[in-house]
DONU-318455 format. One record per residue (C-alpha): residue number from 0; residue in one letter; x, y, z. Coordinates in Angstrom, 3 decimals. Each point is the difference from the previous one (the first is absolute). Layout:
BEGIN
{NUM, 'a', {X, Y, Z}}
...
//
This chain:
BEGIN
{0, 'm', {27.720, -56.822, -39.605}}
{1, 'l', {-1.337, 1.577, -3.196}}
{2, 'k', {-3.533, -0.903, -0.935}}
{3, 's', {-0.334, -2.042, -3.174}}
{4, 'n', {-1.454, 1.604, -3.115}}
{5, 'f', {-2.894, -2.438, 0.291}}
{6, 's', {-0.808, 1.178, 3.532}}
{7, 'k', {0.158, 3.633, -1.090}}
{8, 'r', {-2.337, -0.638, -2.923}}
{9, 'l', {-2.371, -1.931, 2.220}}
{10, 't', {-0.055, 2.790, 2.576}}
{11, 'n', {-0.505, 2.723, -2.598}}
{12, 'q', {-2.804, -1.880, -1.744}}
{13, 'f', {-1.723, -0.637, 3.303}}
{14, 'q', {0.210, 3.614, 1.137}}
{15, 'e', {-1.398, 1.267, -3.294}}
{16, 's', {-2.941, -2.406, 0.110}}
{17, 'f', {-0.613, 0.475, 3.711}}
{18, 'e', {-0.267, 3.770, -0.333}}
{19, 'e', {-2.773, -0.557, -2.540}}
{20, 'v', {-1.703, -2.482, 2.337}}
{21, 'l', {0.061, 2.601, 2.790}}
{22, 's', {-1.394, 2.638, -2.340}}
{23, 'l', {-2.846, -2.278, -1.083}}
{24, 't', {-0.745, -0.825, 3.634}}
{25, 'e', {-0.081, 3.674, 0.921}}
{26, 'd', {-2.438, 0.588, -2.883}}
{27, 'k', {-2.154, -2.867, 1.362}}
{28, 'n', {0.470, -1.966, -3.220}}
{29, 'y', {0.393, -3.163, 2.057}}
{30, 'd', {-0.757, -2.580, -2.662}}
{31, 'r', {2.634, 1.434, -2.318}}
{32, 'a', {2.482, 0.259, 2.878}}
{33, 'l', {-0.496, -3.708, 0.807}}
{34, 'q', {0.364, -0.831, -3.675}}
{35, 'l', {3.264, 1.946, -0.191}}
{36, 'i', {1.299, -1.809, 3.089}}
{37, 'd', {-0.657, -3.295, -1.802}}
{38, 'e', {1.709, 1.303, -3.124}}
{39, 't', {3.008, 1.123, 2.041}}
{40, 'f', {0.321, -3.447, 1.581}}
{41, 's', {-0.134, -1.529, -3.469}}
{42, 'n', {2.469, 2.440, -1.555}}
{43, 'l', {2.545, -0.237, 2.818}}
{44, 'f', {-0.286, -3.645, 0.989}}
{45, 'r', {-1.862, -1.698, -2.883}}
{46, 'l', {-2.616, -1.017, 2.569}}
{47, 'n', {-3.342, 1.523, 0.970}}
{48, 's', {-1.108, 1.037, 3.459}}
{49, 'l', {-2.149, -3.114, 0.379}}
{50, 'f', {3.197, -2.054, 0.105}}
{51, 'f', {1.414, 2.068, 2.865}}
{52, 'n', {-3.376, 0.064, 1.756}}
{53, 's', {-0.243, -3.802, -0.114}}
{54, 'm', {3.450, -0.650, 1.490}}
{55, 's', {0.381, -0.582, 3.728}}
{56, 'n', {2.083, 2.588, 1.835}}
{57, 'd', {2.960, -2.329, 0.452}}
{58, 'n', {-0.158, -1.366, -3.556}}
{59, 'l', {-0.040, 3.500, -1.429}}
{60, 'i', {3.053, 0.899, 2.062}}
{61, 'd', {1.767, -3.208, -1.017}}
{62, 'i', {-0.398, 0.601, -3.746}}
{63, 'l', {1.626, 3.403, 0.422}}
{64, 'k', {3.090, -1.397, 1.686}}
{65, 'v', {3.302, -0.543, -1.763}}
{66, 'g', {2.686, -1.800, 1.962}}
{67, 'g', {-2.187, 0.144, 3.098}}
{68, 'e', {-0.342, 3.798, -0.094}}
{69, 'i', {-3.044, 1.862, -1.257}}
{70, 'e', {0.239, 2.218, -3.094}}
{71, 'k', {-0.714, 3.232, 1.787}}
{72, 'd', {-1.048, 2.240, -2.893}}
{73, 'k', {-2.434, -2.570, -1.375}}
{74, 'a', {-1.446, -0.650, 3.445}}
{75, 'i', {-0.634, 3.710, 0.608}}
{76, 'i', {-1.560, 0.503, -3.418}}
{77, 'i', {-2.356, -2.945, 0.448}}
{78, 's', {-0.829, 1.172, 3.534}}
{79, 'k', {-0.907, 3.490, -1.193}}
{80, 'l', {-2.187, -1.292, -2.818}}
{81, 'l', {-1.774, -2.392, 2.355}}
{82, 'e', {-0.387, 2.733, 2.612}}
{83, 'q', {-1.593, 2.365, -2.492}}
{84, 'r', {-2.296, -2.757, -1.264}}
{85, 'a', {-1.066, -0.684, 3.598}}
{86, 'y', {-0.604, 3.705, 0.587}}
{87, 'i', {-2.263, 0.308, -3.045}}
{88, 'l', {-1.933, -3.141, 0.905}}
{89, 's', {-0.528, 1.441, 3.484}}
{90, 'i', {-1.430, 3.188, -1.505}}
{91, 'q', {-2.328, -2.177, -2.070}}
{92, 'g', {-1.270, -1.683, 3.152}}
{93, 'k', {1.756, -3.330, -0.597}}
{94, 'e', {1.500, -0.134, 3.471}}
{95, 'n', {0.727, -3.730, 0.240}}
{96, 'e', {1.785, -0.146, -3.346}}
{97, 's', {1.847, 3.194, 0.885}}
{98, 'f', {1.185, -1.431, 3.322}}
{99, 'y', {1.538, -3.131, -1.501}}
{100, 'i', {1.881, 2.032, -2.588}}
{101, 'y', {1.211, 2.439, 2.656}}
{102, 'i', {1.333, -2.984, 1.971}}
{103, 'k', {1.867, -1.273, -3.052}}
{104, 'a', {1.510, 3.436, -0.601}}
{105, 'l', {0.931, 0.348, 3.685}}
{106, 'n', {1.832, -3.322, 0.221}}
{107, 'l', {1.925, 0.736, -3.172}}
{108, 'f', {0.767, 3.577, 1.052}}
{109, 'i', {1.475, -1.112, 3.324}}
{110, 'e', {2.127, -2.691, -1.631}}
{111, 'a', {1.396, 2.633, -2.357}}
{112, 'f', {0.548, 2.443, 2.877}}
{113, 'l', {2.000, -2.555, 1.968}}
{114, 'c', {2.192, -0.785, -3.008}}
{115, 'd', {3.441, 1.654, 0.022}}
{116, 'k', {0.047, 0.811, -3.726}}
{117, 'd', {-0.025, 3.625, -1.148}}
{118, 't', {-3.000, 1.385, -1.852}}
{119, 'd', {-1.137, 3.292, -1.485}}
{120, 'l', {-3.543, -0.804, 1.145}}
{121, 'd', {0.595, 0.018, 3.753}}
{122, 'r', {-2.319, 2.991, 0.473}}
{123, 'y', {-2.914, -2.377, -0.464}}
{124, 'f', {0.860, -1.742, 3.266}}
{125, 'e', {-1.765, 2.934, 1.664}}
{126, 'd', {-3.232, -1.770, -0.999}}
{127, 'i', {0.603, -2.968, 2.304}}
{128, 'p', {-1.467, 1.511, 3.223}}
{129, 's', {-3.061, 1.153, -1.939}}
{130, 'i', {-0.627, -3.493, -1.374}}
{131, 'i', {0.457, -1.483, 3.470}}
{132, 'e', {-2.624, 2.429, 1.275}}
{133, 'k', {-2.397, -0.953, -2.808}}
{134, 't', {0.248, -3.676, 0.981}}
{135, 's', {-0.098, 0.491, 3.775}}
{136, 'g', {-3.680, -0.807, 0.347}}
{137, 'y', {0.422, -3.531, -1.322}}
{138, 'v', {1.392, -3.230, 1.403}}
{139, 'l', {3.411, -0.331, -1.620}}
{140, 's', {1.867, -3.170, -0.859}}
{141, 'e', {3.057, -1.146, 1.903}}
{142, 'e', {2.300, 0.741, -2.947}}
{143, 't', {-1.319, 3.554, -0.312}}
{144, 'l', {0.249, 0.655, 3.734}}
{145, 'r', {3.606, -1.187, 0.076}}
{146, 'r', {0.896, 2.342, -2.848}}
{147, 'i', {-1.715, 2.966, 1.664}}
{148, 'i', {1.883, -0.719, 3.226}}
{149, 'n', {3.296, -0.182, -1.885}}
{150, 'y', {-0.817, 3.255, -1.788}}
{151, 'y', {-0.757, 1.920, 3.196}}
{152, 'k', {3.053, -1.486, 1.675}}
{153, 'e', {2.192, 1.096, -2.911}}
{154, 'v', {-1.268, 3.592, 0.107}}
{155, 'g', {0.396, 0.111, 3.775}}
{156, 'n', {-3.676, 0.156, 0.927}}
{157, 'f', {0.251, -2.722, 2.621}}
{158, 'a', {-3.315, 0.734, 1.720}}
{159, 's', {-1.947, -0.503, -3.231}}
{160, 'a', {2.021, -3.138, -0.722}}
{161, 'e', {-0.988, -1.342, 3.418}}
{162, 'd', {-3.676, 0.792, -0.624}}
{163, 'y', {0.080, -2.205, -3.078}}
{164, 'l', {2.025, -2.602, 1.868}}
{165, 'y', {-2.875, -0.346, 2.476}}
{166, 'e', {-2.336, -0.400, -2.964}}
{167, 'l', {2.263, -2.716, -1.423}}
{168, 'l', {-0.010, -1.875, 3.302}}
{169, 'd', {-3.775, 0.243, 0.090}}
{170, 'v', {-0.505, -1.163, -3.592}}
{171, 't', {2.349, -2.961, 0.454}}
{172, 'e', {-1.313, -0.806, 3.489}}
{173, 'k', {3.588, 0.305, 1.231}}
{174, 'n', {1.335, -2.956, -1.929}}
{175, 't', {3.653, -1.003, 0.267}}
{176, 'e', {1.056, 1.955, -3.082}}
{177, 's', {-1.625, 3.265, 1.052}}
{178, 'i', {1.391, -0.227, 3.544}}
{179, 'a', {3.505, -0.575, -1.400}}
{180, 'f', {-0.511, 2.978, -2.310}}
{181, 'a', {-1.094, 2.155, 2.945}}
{182, 'v', {2.944, -1.034, 2.157}}
{183, 'e', {2.406, 0.771, -2.832}}
{184, 'f', {-1.701, 3.373, -0.488}}
{185, 'y', {0.433, 0.997, 3.650}}
{186, 'd', {3.531, -1.397, 0.197}}
{187, 's', {1.043, 2.149, -2.953}}
{188, 'l', {-1.469, 3.132, 1.600}}
{189, 'v', {1.750, -0.580, 3.319}}
{190, 'k', {3.322, 0.346, -1.814}}
{191, 'l', {-0.816, 3.584, -1.039}}
{192, 'd', {0.927, 3.042, 2.047}}
{193, 'd', {-2.539, 1.866, 2.122}}
{194, 'a', {-0.150, 2.971, -2.377}}
{195, 'a', {-1.101, -2.218, -2.907}}
{196, 'l', {-2.582, -1.732, 2.170}}
{197, 'e', {-1.358, 3.300, 1.273}}
{198, 'k', {-0.297, 1.285, -3.549}}
{199, 'g', {-1.893, -3.177, -0.891}}
{200, 'n', {-2.414, 0.572, 2.924}}
{201, 'l', {0.907, -3.187, 1.835}}
{202, 's', {2.021, -0.079, 3.210}}
{203, 'r', {2.538, -2.642, 0.963}}
{204, 'e', {-2.133, -0.925, 3.006}}
{205, 'e', {-3.067, -0.547, -2.199}}
{206, 'i', {2.032, -2.139, -2.378}}
{207, 'l', {1.412, -2.230, 2.743}}
{208, 'e', {-3.407, -0.386, 1.614}}
{209, 'a', {-1.657, -0.888, -3.294}}
{210, 'r', {2.775, -2.396, -0.925}}
{211, 'n', {-0.369, -1.861, 3.288}}
{212, 's', {-3.770, -0.111, -0.361}}
{213, 'v', {0.161, -1.417, -3.540}}
{214, 's', {2.556, -2.665, 0.812}}
{215, 'q', {-1.902, -1.365, 3.009}}
//
């Protein structure tokens, strides 16, 4: 499907502004880079970054959905702007503020990644593992953990998905919902062939053992 003229304009405007943001960041002109990020939010979406910062992860995702499916280009653009804002704040020593913005960018990034729509901005999905790494030292919410698990499952990194599944079970104290999620996770892996499982660093025997352990 051909991209709309609006989507093309949005993408082009973002890329032009973002290149300048990266240049300012490289020059250590952090205050101006943050200001330009705010201006880009305003120019592209008629909203400033404070609006996006104040939204919960799920609410932010919901406002970007049309017909139940996320607007992929917009989601990626917002994710990249939030990610760069978080990066600059981290450099400035504002670790807590940086973390919460990274989490917002991560949730939105994964939702966009899992969407089937085409995009010219898919190269930015390479940032997802890096953001996951930046947030790994913190206790993550159930919603974020579920999205990380789904991301790693989608890319075929089943061992990493399982690591975060254990974290989910711990955070939720193995409530009914998380156990059902875990069982569904293992059941879906069992259906794959051995080559796919081996590539994902999880054997069929490990999966069956873990599935039995979780469901007991």
